[in-house]
VOGUVO-514746 format. One record per residue (C-alpha): y, z, x; chain. Coordinates in steps of 0.5 Angstrom, whole numbers, plus 500, padded with zeros to 3 digits. Layout:
// VOGUVO-514746
+-----+-----+-----+-----+
!  yy !  zz !  xx ! mol !
+-----+-----+-----+-----+
!   Y !   Z !   X !   A !
...
+-----+-----+-----+-----+
END
This chain:
// VOGUVO-514746
+-----+-----+-----+-----+
!  yy !  zz !  xx ! mol !
+-----+-----+-----+-----+
! 500 ! 500 ! 500 !   A !
! 505 ! 501 ! 506 !   A !
! 504 ! 494 ! 508 !   A !
! 506 ! 491 ! 502 !   A !
! 512 ! 496 ! 501 !   A !
! 514 ! 493 ! 509 !   A !
! 512 ! 486 ! 507 !   A !
! 517 ! 487 ! 501 !   A !
! 523 ! 490 ! 505 !   A !
! 522 ! 484 ! 510 !   A !
! 522 ! 479 ! 505 !   A !
! 528 ! 482 ! 501 !   A !
! 532 ! 483 ! 508 !   A !
! 530 ! 476 ! 510 !   A !
! 533 ! 473 ! 504 !   A !
! 539 ! 477 ! 505 !   A !
! 540 ! 474 ! 512 !   A !
! 539 ! 467 ! 510 !   A !
! 544 ! 468 ! 505 !   A !
! 549 ! 470 ! 510 !   A !
! 547 ! 465 ! 515 !   A !
! 548 ! 459 ! 509 !   A !
! 555 ! 462 ! 508 !   A !
! 557 ! 462 ! 515 !   A !
! 554 ! 455 ! 516 !   A !
! 559 ! 453 ! 510 !   A !
! 565 ! 457 ! 513 !   A !
! 564 ! 453 ! 520 !   A !
! 563 ! 446 ! 516 !   A !
! 569 ! 447 ! 512 !   A !
! 573 ! 449 ! 519 !   A !
! 570 ! 443 ! 522 !   A !
! 572 ! 439 ! 516 !   A !
! 579 ! 441 ! 516 !   A !
! 580 ! 440 ! 523 !   A !
! 577 ! 433 ! 523 !   A !
! 582 ! 431 ! 517 !   A !
! 588 ! 434 ! 521 !   A !
! 586 ! 430 ! 527 !   A !
! 585 ! 423 ! 523 !   A !
! 591 ! 419 ! 524 !   A !
! 593 ! 422 ! 530 !   A !
! 592 ! 418 ! 537 !   A !
! 587 ! 421 ! 542 !   A !
! 590 ! 426 ! 547 !   A !
! 590 ! 423 ! 554 !   A !
! 587 ! 427 ! 559 !   A !
! 589 ! 428 ! 566 !   A !
! 586 ! 432 ! 572 !   A !
! 588 ! 439 ! 574 !   A !
! 587 ! 439 ! 582 !   A !
! 588 ! 447 ! 581 !   A !
! 582 ! 448 ! 577 !   A !
! 578 ! 442 ! 578 !   A !
! 578 ! 441 ! 570 !   A !
! 581 ! 435 ! 566 !   A !
! 586 ! 438 ! 561 !   A !
! 590 ! 434 ! 555 !   A !
! 597 ! 431 ! 558 !   A !
! 603 ! 434 ! 557 !   A !
! 607 ! 429 ! 553 !   A !
! 614 ! 433 ! 554 !   A !
! 613 ! 433 ! 561 !   A !
! 613 ! 425 ! 561 !   A !
+-----+-----+-----+-----+
END
């Protein structure tokens, strides 16, 4: 009998964990969708090499 109770608790816990994961996935998807919509119509940023850090960064349009 204790095994059934433990199995039931695990099932309920798994159900609620799945709901939390689905909610988080929907939140991230909406955030990505909004960012993509904001980005549409804007030209892609030009990257320039930063010798100090050894990485590429977006080019400053104001400095030009």
